[in-house]
N, C-alpha and C positions, 0 to 999 in steps of 0.2 A: 358808338361802336355798331357797325352794321350786323344785322342778324344773318347768320350763315344759313343758306338753304341746305336741305338734306343732301342734295347732290354735291354741293360744294364741300360740305363736311365729309362726305364719303370719299371724294377725290383727295382731300387733304390727308385723311387717314390712310387711304390706299398708297399714296405717294410716300408717306412716312414709313409704312410697313415695308414697302419695297426697298427703301433706302436702308432701313435697319437690317434687312436680309442681306443686302449687298455689303454692308459693313460688318456683318456678323462674324462669329467665330468660324473656324474651319470645321466642316462637317465630319472630319475624321475624329474630332473630339467626341462627337455623339456616337459614332460607330464604336470607338474604343470603350465608351461607357456601356453600350449595349452588350458588347462582348464580356465585359467585366461583370455585368449584372446577370447575364445568361449563365455564366460559369460559377456564380456564387452559390454557396450552399444555402444561405438564408438572405435573399435579397431584400433590401428595404423597399418601402412602398414608393418613395420618391427619390430622385437623384437630381441634383443641380449640375448642369453642364454649361460651361461658358462663363464669360466674365460677368455679364449682367445678371445672370441667374445666381451668381455667387453673392454679389454685393447689393442687389436690389432689395431682397427680403430684409437684409440688415438695416438698410436705410429706412425702410418702412417701419421697422421696429423702433428706431431711435428718433425719427423726425416727427414733428407734429403733423397730424393728418392733412391740414391745409397746405403746409409746405410740401409734403410729399405729392399731393395732387397737383400743386403748381408745377413741380418738376416733371411729373408725368405728362401734363398738358404741354409743357415746353418741349419735351422730348418728341412728342407726336405732332408738334407744330399746330396745336389747337389754341383757341383764344382762352 
């Protein structure tokens, strides 16, 4: 397996992030959450908005660390 250069790795990650943003949830969900938090009498410290934000922490909790990391690398198109 060839060793990725820093530039190549950066380009792969950048491409993956742009792709994730393009395929991401509707920004209106975030706006609605902000309005809900701002009008709350006792807001929580953190809010999960969007599909991945909902299921990713659950997967991390139940999967072995090595399997979770494999999935994260796969999602980001990393070796």
